[in-house]
C-alpha positions in Angstrom: 151.9 -240.2 55.0 155.1 -241.9 53.7 157.5 -239.8 51.7 156.8 -240.3 48.1 158.1 -237.2 46.2 155.9 -237.6 43.2 152.7 -237.9 45.2 153.8 -235.2 47.5 154.4 -232.7 44.7 151.0 -233.7 43.2 149.3 -232.3 46.4 150.5 -228.8 45.5 148.4 -227.6 42.5 150.6 -224.6 41.8 153.6 -226.8 41.0 151.8 -228.1 37.9 151.3 -224.6 36.6 153.4 -223.5 33.6 153.5 -219.6 33.5 155.1 -218.4 30.3 155.2 -222.1 29.2 157.8 -223.1 31.7 157.7 -225.3 34.8 157.8 -223.5 38.2 161.0 -224.2 40.1 160.0 -222.6 43.4 162.9 -221.9 45.7 161.5 -219.0 47.7 160.1 -221.1 50.5 161.7 -219.0 53.3 159.5 -216.1 52.2 156.3 -218.0 51.6 155.8 -221.8 51.2 153.2 -223.2 48.8 149.9 -224.7 50.0 148.6 -228.2 49.5 145.2 -228.9 48.1 144.0 -230.2 51.5 144.5 -226.8 53.0 142.8 -225.0 50.1 139.9 -227.4 50.5 139.7 -226.9 54.3 139.5 -223.1 53.9 137.0 -223.3 51.1 134.8 -225.8 52.9 134.7 -223.7 56.0 133.8 -220.6 54.1 131.1 -222.5 52.1 129.5 -224.4 55.0 130.5 -222.9 58.4 131.1 -219.2 57.9 129.9 -217.2 60.9 131.4 -215.0 63.7 132.9 -216.8 66.7 131.7 -216.8 70.3 128.5 -215.5 71.7 126.4 -216.3 68.6 123.6 -218.7 69.4 122.8 -219.8 65.9 124.2 -223.0 64.3 126.7 -221.3 62.0 128.2 -219.3 64.8 128.6 -222.5 66.8 130.2 -224.3 63.9 132.6 -221.5 63.4 133.5 -221.3 67.1 134.1 -225.1 67.2 136.4 -224.9 64.1 138.3 -222.0 65.6 138.9 -223.7 68.9 139.8 -227.0 67.3 142.4 -225.1 65.3 143.9 -223.9 68.5 144.2 -227.5 69.7 145.8 -228.5 66.4 148.4 -225.8 66.8 149.1 -226.9 70.4 149.6 -230.5 69.3 152.0 -229.5 66.6 154.1 -227.5 69.1 154.0 -230.4 71.6 152.0 -228.3 74.1 149.4 -229.8 76.4 147.3 -226.7 77.1 145.6 -225.2 74.0 144.9 -222.0 76.0 148.6 -221.2 75.8 148.1 -220.7 72.1 147.3 -217.1 71.1 146.3 -216.5 67.5 148.1 -213.5 65.9 148.5 -212.0 62.5 151.9 -213.8 62.1 155.4 -213.7 63.5 155.7 -210.0 63.4 152.4 -209.5 65.1 153.3 -212.0 67.8 156.6 -210.3 68.6 155.0 -206.9 68.7 152.3 -208.3 71.1 155.1 -209.6 73.4 157.1 -206.4 73.1 154.1 -204.4 74.4 152.7 -206.8 76.9 156.0 -208.2 78.4 157.5 -204.7 77.9 154.9 -203.4 80.4 156.6 -205.5 83.1 160.0 -203.9 82.6 161.7 -201.0 84.2 164.2 -198.4 82.9 167.6 -200.1 82.7 166.3 -203.7 82.3 168.0 -205.5 79.5 166.8 -207.5 76.5 169.3 -209.6 74.5 168.9 -210.0 70.7 171.5 -210.6 68.0 173.0 -209.4 64.8 171.3 -212.4 63.1 167.7 -211.3 63.6 165.0 -210.5 61.1 163.8 -206.9 61.5 160.7 -208.2 63.1 162.8 -209.3 66.1 164.7 -206.0 66.2 162.4 -203.1 65.6 159.7 -203.9 68.2 162.4 -204.0 70.9 163.9 -200.7 69.7 160.4 -199.2 69.9 160.1 -200.6 73.5 163.5 -199.1 74.3 162.1 -195.7 73.3 159.0 -196.2 75.4 160.5 -197.8 78.5 164.2 -196.8 78.4 165.3 -200.4 78.5 168.7 -201.5 77.3 169.2 -203.6 74.1 172.3 -205.8 74.1 173.5 -207.6 70.9 174.9 -211.1 70.6 177.5 -211.2 67.8 177.5 -213.6 64.8 180.4 -215.9 63.8 182.0 -215.8 60.3 180.0 -219.0 59.6 176.7 -217.1 60.1 175.9 -218.7 63.5 175.1 -217.0 66.8 178.3 -216.6 68.8 177.2 -218.5 71.9 180.7 -218.4 73.3 180.0 -214.7 73.9 176.6 -215.4 75.6 177.9 -215.1 79.2 179.5 -211.7 78.4 176.1 -210.3 77.2 173.8 -211.4 80.0 173.7 -210.3 83.6 171.4 -209.5 86.6 169.4 -207.0 84.6 168.7 -209.3 81.7 164.9 -210.0 81.5 164.5 -211.5 78.1 166.6 -213.2 75.4 164.8 -213.0 72.1 166.5 -214.9 69.2 165.8 -216.6 66.0 165.4 -220.4 66.1 166.7 -220.7 62.5 168.2 -217.8 60.5 166.2 -216.8 57.4 169.6 -215.8 55.8 172.2 -218.3 56.8 169.9 -221.3 57.6 171.8 -221.9 60.8 169.9 -223.5 63.7 170.3 -222.0 67.2 171.6 -224.2 70.0 168.6 -223.5 72.1 169.8 -225.6 75.1 172.8 -223.3 75.6 170.6 -220.2 75.4 168.1 -221.5 77.9 170.9 -222.6 80.3 172.4 -219.1 80.1 169.0 -217.4 80.6 168.2 -219.5 83.7 171.4 -218.6 85.3 170.3 -215.0 85.5 166.5 -215.5 85.8 165.7 -214.3 82.2 163.0 -215.6 79.9 163.6 -216.9 76.4 161.6 -216.1 73.2 162.3 -217.9 69.9 161.3 -216.6 66.5 160.2 -219.9 64.9 159.2 -218.6 61.5 161.9 -220.6 59.7 161.8 -223.7 62.0 158.1 -224.5 62.1 157.9 -225.5 58.4 160.4 -228.3 59.0 158.4 -230.6 61.2 156.6 -230.8 64.6 158.2 -229.4 67.8 158.4 -230.2 71.5 158.4 -226.8 73.1 158.4 -228.0 76.7 161.5 -230.0 75.9 163.2 -226.9 74.5 162.6 -225.1 77.8 161.8 -221.7 76.2 159.0 -219.4 77.5 157.6 -217.9 74.3 157.5 -219.0 70.7 156.1 -217.3 67.6 155.6 -218.3 64.0 153.6 -217.6 60.8 151.3 -220.0 58.9 152.3 -218.8 55.4 155.8 -220.2 55.8 154.4 -223.5 57.0 152.2 -224.4 54.0 149.2 -222.4 55.3 147.3 -219.2 54.6 148.6 -215.6 54.9 147.5 -213.4 57.7 147.6 -215.8 60.6 150.2 -217.1 63.1 150.5 -218.0 66.7 152.3 -217.0 69.9 152.8 -219.7 72.5 153.6 -218.7 76.0 153.8 -220.5 79.3 150.4 -220.1 81.1 151.9 -218.4 84.2 153.5 -215.7 81.9 150.4 -215.1 79.7 148.2 -214.8 82.8 150.6 -212.2 84.3 150.8 -210.0 81.1 148.4 -207.2 80.3 146.6 -207.3 76.9 148.1 -205.4 73.9 145.0 -204.5 71.8 141.7 -203.4 73.2 138.2 -204.0 71.8 135.6 -206.7 71.4 136.0 -210.2 72.7 139.1 -209.6 74.8 137.0 -208.1 77.7 135.2 -209.6 80.7 133.2 -206.4 81.4 133.3 -202.8 80.2 132.2 -200.0 82.4 132.7 -196.2 82.2 135.5 -196.2 84.9 137.4 -199.2 83.7 137.2 -202.5 82.0 138.2 -206.0 83.1 139.7 -208.5 80.7 139.0 -212.1 79.6 141.0 -215.1 80.6 143.9 -216.3 78.3 144.1 -216.7 75.4 141.1 -214.4 74.6 142.5 -211.3 76.3 145.1 -211.2 73.6 142.7 -211.7 70.7 140.8 -208.5 70.3 138.1 -208.0 67.6 137.1 -210.5 65.0 139.9 -212.9 64.4 140.9 -214.4 61.0 138.7 -217.5 61.5 139.1 -219.2 58.0 142.9 -218.6 58.2 143.0 -220.3 61.6 141.2 -223.3 60.0 143.7 -223.2 57.2 146.7 -223.0 59.5 145.4 -226.0 61.5 144.9 -228.0 58.2 148.5 -227.2 57.2 149.9 -228.3 60.5 147.8 -231.5 60.4 149.1 -232.2 56.9 152.7 -231.6 58.1 152.3 -233.8 61.2 151.7 -237.0 59.1 154.6 -236.3 56.7 157.6 -238.7 57.2 159.9 -235.9 58.4 162.9 -238.2 58.8 162.8 -239.0 55.1 161.7 -235.5 54.1 164.7 -234.0 56.0 167.1 -236.5 54.3 165.7 -235.4 51.0 166.0 -231.7 51.6 169.5 -232.1 53.1 170.6 -233.9 49.9 169.2 -231.1 47.8 170.9 -228.5 50.0 174.2 -230.3 49.6 173.8 -230.3 45.8 173.0 -226.6 45.9 175.9 -225.7 48.1 178.3 -227.7 46.0 177.0 -226.2 42.8 177.2 -222.6 44.0 180.6 -223.3 45.5 181.9 -224.2 42.0 181.0 -220.8 40.6 184.1 -218.6 40.4 184.1 -216.0 43.2 180.8 -217.3 44.8 180.6 -216.7 48.6 178.2 -218.7 50.8 176.8 -216.6 53.6 176.2 -219.2 56.2 177.4 -222.7 57.1 179.2 -224.4 54.1 178.2 -227.9 55.4 174.9 -229.5 56.5 175.4 -229.8 60.2 173.1 -227.5 62.3 171.4 -225.9 59.3 168.4 -226.1 57.1 168.0 -225.6 53.3 168.2 -221.8 53.3 171.2 -220.9 51.1 172.3 -217.3 50.7 175.2 -216.3 48.6 177.0 -213.4 47.0 178.4 -213.3 43.5 180.8 -210.3 43.5 179.9 -207.6 41.0 176.4 -209.1 40.4 173.4 -207.5 42.0 171.0 -210.0 43.6 168.0 -208.4 41.9 169.6 -208.8 38.5 170.4 -212.4 39.3 166.8 -213.1 40.4 165.4 -211.5 37.3 167.5 -213.7 35.0 166.6 -216.8 37.1 163.0 -215.9 36.7 163.5 -216.3 32.9 164.5 -219.9 33.7 161.3 -220.4 35.7 163.3 -220.3 39.0 161.9 -218.3 41.9 164.6 -217.0 44.2 164.8 -214.0 46.6 167.3 -211.1 46.3 168.0 -208.3 48.8 168.7 -207.9 52.5 166.0 -210.3 53.5 164.9 -207.8 56.3 168.3 -208.4 57.9 170.3 -205.2 57.3 172.3 -205.5 60.5 173.5 -209.0 59.4 174.3 -207.6 55.9 176.4 -204.9 57.5 178.2 -207.7 59.5 179.2 -209.3 56.2 179.8 -206.0 54.4 177.1 -206.6 51.9 174.0 -204.7 50.7 172.2 -208.0 50.0 172.4 -211.6 48.9 170.6 -214.0 46.6 168.7 -216.7 48.5 167.4 -220.1 47.6 165.3 -222.0 50.1 164.2 -225.6 49.9 161.0 -227.3 50.9 160.2 -231.1 50.9 158.3 -230.8 47.6 161.4 -229.5 45.8 163.2 -231.9 43.5 166.5 -232.3 41.6 165.0 -230.5 38.6 164.6 -227.4 40.7 168.3 -227.5 41.8 169.4 -228.2 38.2 167.4 -225.2 36.9 168.8 -223.0 39.6 172.4 -223.9 38.9 171.9 -223.6 35.1 170.3 -220.2 35.6 173.1 -219.0 37.8 175.7 -220.0 35.2 173.6 -218.0 32.6 173.5 -215.0 35.0 177.2 -215.1 35.4 177.7 -215.2 31.6 175.3 -212.3 31.0 176.2 -210.0 33.9 179.9 -210.3 34.2 
């Protein structure tokens, strides 16, 4: 698929809706991206023609559902650049995947072992490790954040050591838009024998990956931020690690045999997929990633970068505005968070909604980062390939109106 903005936008039916008689200027993609018609059709077609429970069923619908589910696993593996589909574990999303890892990997840790996270993390990559600390008496160490809203990798060597077992960091910040220099993190981890997990929730929507080239050990993401359905995501882990980890949830499907004395567990990935999984959502996630794989990402990235530059410049021209994150385009995506002193983000978003512009206001599940910048919250705009200049114009016009009305 070449990058034709008009035809791309036409694939997203919600963009042609006009609630309250206004066009939708959707700039809340970091929270949830919109879904193309091909994904909606894939889910609907599966539910209409192939709905059944997966595995062990011997009737045709069960076989069709199982085939669709397993094909979805292969599609996720291809998108991530992974050769072995059995390294893909379906989860409820990024949060679910990190919790799974915190429990299963956490079972391998001893009191005093260390996990390194950062002040830049979403709560989903903080709270599960804090809960693990309470269970296993591990030590959490915190990598600081620079004034530009990037991980302070100059301080990495000071925060890892012989007891470091895992480095768990965001691949791209959901507040500052800053991309992590993964190579430096992996290099530091390998020096001390630590594993690396990346929260890819904000990176996966911006094109296919090559996880083996990144050199990390675990990767998590959510479908709903990557043009797919809610309620589904994936954890990728190296086979040797997944095979060594105990399951997190117990129940149906994840077992080999159940006896009164004890149970034995299925091979990967099934040992981590207890109960009836979200089958139609897996089909939808796979459809979204297939759609994404044929997009011209070089052109799409140039387009979103141009829009990001316009947005950064326009916000920068508002008196007193403060960008929370990189002011330029290098090493960042189109997530733009900002503070307008004296104006509450919720009030700004409410006024922008009157202009048909969807933004996000608050702490974005990053209260530690907000504390770092002495803020209670920010206003955030986030750009996807289907956004256009009219979206940026409406946002900047709405912000001018908000300043006039709220000052």
